[in-house]
Residue, then its C-alpha position, 0 to 999 in steps of 0.5 A: m500499500i502506498d505511504l500516505q504521510n508525505k502525500i495530499v490525500f482526497f477521500d471519497i465519501e459514501g462507500t469509503l469514508g462510511e457505508k453507502p446511503k440507503g434510500n427509500g426506493e426499490n432495493g434501497k435506491i436513492t430517490i430524488r425525494d431522498l435527495v431533495l427531502g430525505n436525511c439518508f446520507f446523514e444517517t449512514k455509519p462511519y467506518k472506524e477503520m477510516q476514522d483511524l486512518v484520517e486521525s493518523l494523517n496531517q490535517n493539512k493534507i487531507y481533503v474530502l472529494g464528494t459528488i453532490d446533486t442537491n443542496n439538501e445532500i451537500n448540507q447533510k454530507i458536511n454535518w456528517i463529516s463534522l460529526h464523524f471526521p472532525k479533522f477534515k478542515k472546512e476549507n478542505l471539503i470539495f463537492i463537485s457535480s456528478e457531472y465532473t470527474k475527481a480526476d479532473t478536479m484533482l488536476c485543477y487542485s495539483s496546479q493550483l498547489k503547485i504539487q505533482p499528480k504523483q504526490m497526490v492520492l485518491i481513496d475511492d471505492k469506485l474503480a472508475n474513479l480510481d481508473q481515471a485518477k491513475i491515468k492522469g498520474f495520480g496514486v490510487i487506493d481502492a477504499n475496500e483494500i483498506l477495509n479489507h486490511y483492517l479486517f485481517l488484522q483483527 
C-alpha cells in the first residue's frame, strides 16, 4: 500500500469514509425525494477504520472529494463529516457535480497547489474513479483494500 504520510490525500465519502446511504426506492435505491427532502446521507455509519486512518494523517494534507446533486445532500454531507471526521478542515471539503470527474478536479488542485500528481492520492470505492485518476498520474487506493486490511488484522 502507498505510504500516505507525505501525500495529499483525497477521500471519497459514500462507500469510502462510511457506508453507502440507503434510500426509499426499490432495493434501497436513492430517489429524487431522498436527495431533495430526505436524510439518508446523514444517517449512514462511518467506517472506524477510515476514522483511524484520517486521524493518523496531517490535517493540512487531507481533503474530502465528494459528488453532490442537491443542496440538501451537501448540507447532510458537511454535517456528517463534521460529526464523524472532525479532523477535516472545512476549507478542505470539496464537492463537485456528478457531471465532473474527480480526476479532473484533482488536476485543478494539483495545478493550484503546485504539486505533482504523483504526490496526490485518491481513496475511493469506485474503480472508474480510480482508473481515471491513475491515468492522470495520481496515486490511487481502493477503499475496499483498506477496509479488508483492517478486517484481516483483527
